[in-house]
C-alpha positions in Angstrom: 86.2 30.0 -58.6 86.4 29.4 -55.0 83.4 31.5 -54.4 81.5 29.9 -57.2 82.3 26.4 -55.9 81.3 27.6 -52.6 77.9 28.8 -54.0 77.3 25.5 -55.7 78.0 23.6 -52.5 75.7 25.8 -50.7 73.0 25.1 -53.3 73.6 21.4 -53.0 73.4 21.7 -49.3 70.1 23.6 -49.6 68.6 21.0 -51.9 69.7 18.2 -49.7 68.2 20.0 -46.8 65.0 20.5 -48.7 64.9 16.8 -49.6 65.5 15.8 -46.0 62.6 18.0 -44.9 60.3 16.4 -47.5 61.5 13.0 -46.5 60.9 13.8 -42.9 57.5 15.2 -43.7 56.6 12.1 -45.7 57.8 9.9 -43.0 55.8 11.9 -40.4 52.7 11.5 -42.6 53.3 7.8 -43.0 53.8 7.5 -39.2 50.6 9.4 -38.5 48.7 7.2 -40.9 50.1 4.1 -39.3 49.3 5.5 -35.9 45.8 6.3 -36.9 45.3 2.8 -38.4 46.8 1.3 -35.3 44.6 3.3 -33.0 41.5 2.6 -35.1 42.3 -1.1 -35.0 42.9 -1.0 -31.3 39.6 0.9 -30.9 37.7 -1.6 -33.1 39.3 -4.6 -31.1 38.4 -2.9 -27.9 34.8 -2.2 -29.1 34.4 -5.9 -30.2 35.9 -7.0 -26.9 33.5 -4.8 -24.9 30.5 -6.0 -27.0 31.7 -9.6 -26.5 31.9 -9.0 -22.8 28.4 -7.5 -22.8 27.0 -10.5 -24.6 28.8 -12.8 -22.2 27.5 -10.8 -19.3 23.9 -10.9 -20.5 24.2 -14.7 -21.1 25.5 -15.1 -17.6 22.7 -13.0 -16.2 20.1 -15.1 -18.1 21.7 -18.3 -16.9 21.7 -16.9 -13.3 18.0 -16.0 -13.6 17.2 -19.5 -14.9 19.1 -21.1 -12.1 17.4 -18.8 -9.6 13.9 -19.6 -10.9 14.7 -23.3 -10.9 16.0 -23.1 -7.4 12.8 -21.2 -6.3 10.6 -23.8 -8.0 12.5 -26.6 -6.1 12.1 -24.8 -2.8 8.4 -24.1 -3.4 7.9 -27.7 -4.4 9.5 -29.0 -1.2 7.6 -26.4 0.9 4.3 -27.6 -0.7 5.2 -31.2 0.2 5.9 -30.1 3.8 2.7 -28.1 3.9 0.7 -31.2 2.6 2.3 -33.4 5.3 1.5 -30.8 8.0 -2.1 -30.4 6.8 -2.5 -34.2 6.8 -1.3 -34.3 10.4 -3.7 -31.5 11.3 -6.6 -33.3 9.7 -5.6 -36.4 11.7 -5.4 -34.5 15.0 -8.8 -32.7 14.6 -10.6 -35.7 13.2 -10.1 -37.6 16.4 -9.4 -36.1 19.8 -8.1 -38.7 22.1 -8.9 -38.3 25.8 -8.3 -40.6 28.6 -10.3 -43.8 28.9 -12.7 -43.7 31.8 -15.4 -46.0 33.1 -18.2 -44.4 35.1 -19.4 -40.9 35.8 -17.1 -37.9 36.5 -17.9 -36.1 39.7 -14.3 -34.8 40.0 -12.6 -31.6 38.7 -11.3 -31.2 35.2 -7.7 -31.3 36.5 -8.4 -34.8 37.9 -10.2 -35.8 34.7 -7.1 -35.1 32.6 -4.6 -36.7 35.0 -3.0 -39.7 33.4 -3.0 -42.7 35.8 0.0 -45.0 35.6 -2.3 -48.0 35.0 -3.9 -46.5 31.9 -2.5 -48.0 28.6 -1.6 -45.8 25.7 -4.6 -45.3 23.3 -4.5 -47.1 20.0 -2.6 -45.1 17.4 -5.2 -43.2 15.3 -5.2 -43.9 11.5 -7.2 -41.4 9.5 -10.0 -43.1 7.5 -10.0 -40.2 4.9 -12.0 -37.0 4.5 -15.4 -38.8 3.8 -15.2 -41.5 6.5 -15.1 -41.3 10.3 -13.4 -43.4 12.9 -16.0 -45.9 13.8 -16.3 -48.5 15.2 -13.9 -47.4 17.9 -13.8 -47.8 21.7 -15.1 -44.4 22.9 -15.7 -43.7 26.6 -18.3 -41.7 28.5 -16.7 -38.9 30.5 -20.0 -37.6 31.8 -22.8 -40.2 32.2 -26.2 -40.9 33.6 -26.0 -44.7 33.7 -28.9 -45.3 36.1 -31.6 -42.8 35.1 -33.5 -45.1 32.8 -33.4 -48.0 35.2 -34.6 -45.8 38.0 -37.3 -43.9 36.1 -38.4 -46.4 33.5 -39.3 -44.1 30.6 -41.5 -45.1 27.8 -39.7 -42.7 25.4 -36.2 -41.4 25.6 -35.3 -38.2 23.7 -31.6 -37.8 22.8 -30.6 -34.3 21.7 -27.1 -34.0 20.1 -25.8 -30.6 20.9 -22.5 -28.8 21.0 -20.8 -28.6 24.5 -20.9 -24.8 24.6 -24.5 -24.6 23.5 -26.1 -24.1 26.9 -28.7 -21.8 25.5 -30.4 -24.5 23.4 -30.3 -26.9 26.3 -32.0 -24.5 28.6 -34.7 -23.7 26.0 -35.5 -27.4 25.5 -35.6 -28.0 29.3 -38.1 -25.2 29.6 -40.3 -26.2 26.6 -41.0 -29.7 25.2 -38.1 -31.3 27.1 -39.7 -30.4 30.4 -42.9 -32.3 29.7 -43.3 -35.6 31.6 -45.5 -37.5 31.9 -47.2 -37.1 28.6 -50.5 -38.9 28.2 -49.4 -41.0 31.2 -46.1 -42.0 29.6 -42.8 -41.1 31.2 -40.5 -39.2 28.8 -36.8 -38.4 29.6 -34.5 -36.0 27.8 -30.7 -36.4 27.6 -28.2 -34.1 25.8 -25.4 -35.9 24.0 -22.0 -34.0 23.7 -18.5 -34.7 22.6 -15.3 -32.9 23.6 -14.0 -29.5 22.4 -10.4 -28.4 21.8 -8.8 -25.0 21.9 -8.8 -22.1 24.4 -11.1 -22.3 27.4 -11.6 -26.1 27.3 -11.0 -26.5 31.0 -13.4 -23.8 32.0 -16.1 -25.2 29.7 -15.6 -28.6 31.1 -16.0 -27.3 34.7 -19.3 -25.6 33.6 -20.5 -28.8 32.0 -19.8 -30.8 35.2 -21.7 -28.2 37.2 -24.6 -28.3 34.7 -24.6 -32.1 34.9 -24.8 -32.0 38.7 -27.7 -29.6 38.5 -29.8 -31.3 35.8 -28.5 -34.9 35.5 -29.3 -35.0 31.8 -25.8 -34.7 30.1 -24.0 -37.5 28.4 -20.5 -36.7 27.1 -18.2 -39.0 25.2 -14.5 -38.6 24.3 -14.8 -37.9 20.6 -14.2 -34.5 19.0 -17.5 -32.7 18.7 -17.7 -31.3 15.2 -19.9 -31.6 12.1 -17.9 -34.3 10.4 -18.2 -36.5 13.5 -22.0 -36.5 13.6 -21.9 -40.2 12.6 -19.7 -41.0 15.6 -22.1 -39.0 17.8 -25.1 -41.0 16.5 -23.4 -44.3 16.9 -22.3 -43.4 20.5 -25.9 -42.6 21.1 -26.9 -46.1 19.9 -24.2 -47.6 22.2 -25.6 -45.6 25.2 -29.2 -46.6 24.5 -28.3 -50.3 24.2 -26.2 -50.3 27.4 -28.1 -48.0 29.7 -31.6 -47.6 28.4 -32.7 -50.7 26.5 -35.7 -51.2 28.8 -37.5 -48.2 27.4 -39.9 -48.8 24.5 -38.7 -46.1 22.0 -36.1 -43.4 21.6 -36.0 -40.3 19.4 -33.0 -38.5 18.1 -33.9 -34.9 17.7 -31.9 -31.8 16.8 -31.6 -28.9 19.2 -33.4 -26.4 16.9 -36.6 -28.4 16.6 -40.1 -27.9 17.9 -41.6 -31.2 19.2 -45.3 -32.0 19.8 -44.9 -34.8 22.3 -48.6 -35.7 22.7 -48.9 -36.2 18.9 -45.7 -38.4 19.0 -47.0 -40.5 22.0 -50.3 -41.0 20.2 -48.5 -42.2 17.0 -46.3 -44.6 19.0 -49.3 -46.2 20.7 -50.1 -47.9 17.4 -46.7 -48.8 16.0 -44.5 -51.9 16.0 -42.3 -52.5 19.0 -39.4 -54.0 17.1 -37.4 -53.2 13.9 -39.1 -49.9 13.8 -37.6 -46.6 12.6 -39.6 -43.7 11.3 -39.4 -40.0 10.6 -39.2 -38.0 7.4 -38.1 -40.8 5.2 -36.1 -40.1 2.0 -36.4 -42.6 -0.8 -34.3 -42.8 -3.9 -32.1 -39.8 -3.0 -29.3 -39.2 -5.4 -25.7 -39.3 -4.2 -24.1 -35.8 -4.6 -21.0 -35.9 -6.8 -20.6 -32.1 -6.6 -17.4 -31.5 -4.8 -18.7 -28.1 -3.6 -21.7 -29.8 -1.9 -21.9 -30.2 1.9 -23.0 -33.8 1.3 -20.5 -34.8 -1.4 -19.4 -38.4 -1.6 -16.9 -39.6 -4.2 -17.6 -42.7 -6.2 -14.8 -44.7 -4.7 -16.3 -44.2 -1.2 -19.9 -45.0 -2.3 -20.2 -46.3 -5.9 -24.0 -46.4 -6.2 -25.9 -43.4 -7.7 -28.7 -43.5 -5.1 -28.9 -44.1 -1.4 -31.2 -46.7 0.3 -34.2 -45.3 2.2 -33.2 -43.4 5.3 -34.9 -41.1 7.9 -33.6 -37.5 7.8 -31.4 -36.7 10.8 -33.6 -33.7 12.0 -35.7 -36.2 14.1 -36.3 -39.9 13.9 -37.9 -42.4 16.2 -36.7 -46.0 16.7 -37.7 -49.0 18.8 -35.1 -49.9 21.3 -34.3 -53.3 20.0 -32.5 -51.5 17.0 -29.5 -49.9 18.8 -27.8 -53.2 19.4 -28.5 -54.3 15.8 -27.3 -51.1 14.3 -24.0 -51.1 16.4 -23.4 -54.7 15.2 -24.2 -53.7 11.5 -21.7 -50.8 11.8 -18.9 -53.3 11.9 -19.7 -54.3 8.4 -20.5 -50.9 6.8 -18.0 -48.1 6.1 -18.8 -45.2 8.3 -19.5 -42.2 6.0 -19.7 -38.8 7.6 -23.4 -38.2 6.6 -25.0 -39.6 9.7 -28.5 -40.2 8.6 -27.4 -41.8 5.3 -25.1 -44.0 7.4 -28.0 -45.3 9.5 -29.8 -46.0 6.3 -26.8 -48.1 5.1 -26.8 -50.0 8.4 -30.5 -50.6 8.1 -30.0 -51.9 4.6 -27.4 -54.2 5.9 -29.9 -55.5 8.4 -32.5 -55.9 5.7 -34.9 -53.5 7.5 -36.5 -50.6 5.8 -37.5 -47.3 7.6 -41.3 -47.0 8.1 -43.3 -44.1 6.8 -45.4 -42.3 9.5 -49.0 -43.3 9.6 -49.9 -39.8 8.3 -48.1 -37.5 6.1 -47.0 -34.0 7.1 -45.8 -34.9 10.6 -42.1 -34.3 10.2 -40.8 -31.1 8.6 -37.3 -30.4 7.4 -38.3 -26.8 6.4 -39.6 -24.6 9.2 -43.4 -24.5 9.5 -44.5 -21.0 10.1 -45.9 -20.8 13.6 -49.6 -20.9 14.3 -51.3 -22.8 17.2 -53.3 -24.7 14.6 -50.4 -25.6 12.4 -48.2 -26.8 15.3 -51.1 -28.8 16.8 -51.1 -31.1 13.8 -47.4 -31.9 13.4 -44.9 -33.9 15.4 -41.7 -32.1 14.7 -40.4 -29.2 12.6 -37.2 -27.2 12.3 -37.5 -23.6 13.4 -36.1 -20.4 12.0 -32.9 -19.2 13.7 -34.4 -15.9 15.0 -37.7 -17.3 16.2 -38.3 -16.9 20.0 -39.0 -20.5 20.9 -39.9 -19.7 24.5 -42.6 -17.2 23.3 -43.9 -19.8 20.8 -44.0 -22.4 23.5 -45.8 -20.1 25.9 -48.4 -19.3 23.3 -48.8 -22.9 22.2 -49.5 -24.0 25.8 -52.2 -21.4 26.6 -55.7 -22.8 27.1 -58.3 -22.8 24.4 -58.8 -24.5 21.0 -55.8 -24.6 18.7 -57.8 -24.1 15.5 -60.7 -21.8 14.8 -62.2 -24.0 12.2 -61.8 -27.7 11.2 -62.4 -26.7 7.6 -59.1 -24.8 7.3 -56.9 -25.8 4.3 -53.2 -26.8 4.8 -52.2 -23.4 3.3 -54.3 -21.7 6.0 -52.7 -23.9 8.6 -49.2 -22.7 7.4 -48.2 -26.3 6.8 -45.5 -27.0 4.3 -44.9 -30.6 3.2 -41.5 -30.9 1.3 -41.4 -33.1 -1.7 -38.3 -35.3 -1.6 
């Protein structure tokens, strides 16, 4: 019985052991499931967190980019403002070059010319009149002058040639061609070259050369405005001031460009039968339209000149005036806005005076387009522009040689190579 009991107990123990193993296995399975669920949940949470962080990171990057772009826009905007202010100052500086006031003729060196005496007052602060107007009237001064030539030589006709300070070549060509003629048909003719000042490198050396040239030829007039295309109106009005102050005893003056051919005998003949007062002639433009094309060299906005057409004016290539007019034109300039188109501006001043330019007695005398050279063609005109590459010295030599200018008096204008522009 003891052995049987012992066997039963062993059986019970074995069953208990087996149930314990099953329970342990079930518990392990449950624990594994729980662990897997926990790990899966953790992984899902971690994935969501990572995705959330990525989204937040992308949002931050987008915000940073927007802020960076905004900051760049602000910086560029302020840089553009600074650039605009700088360019305005540059325009102001180049539109008017202030040099020292001086009365008389310089015979000194450039270093002396630019010395600032203690007694000289500070120039009036320059105010830019805008891109389509020039600073005139203004008290300009002559730094190289010939104040006594007209009084001493009493010319009938004074030729004023506006030319750049560094353009010695054109001055020499004119001196050796039509500018060297005097007397012409028993009339004294004098040529003067009108210059402004230059800026930049080599100014002192250029000025020394001009002083030497003036000493050699005594035909330079230089004023203290900046010599540039926009300031041609200033150049023209300074010419009027000089004529009124130093050469009013002459009968006539002619403003003529440096690239022109001039037939002086024909001009003197024309002036022998013209009025001595209120007279201005040349290639007269009538009813010319105002250019509103901003790309045009002669553009004027409506707020500067509201009319659609200009009054009559003589083209700036070459016009002749009686010497009572300079004083009147200078006075008129005090009442007329000085536009940068110099010949138009003279027309506006003439309109203010109630005086109209006069057509030449004959057509085809003044030419804005170059007349092709022939002795016959040039013998019948007064003035023409010339092509840039034409050898004007050779043309002059040929024109001056003896013999008849024309082979036949029956030649047509086409055969004479005369071109009359229709304005």
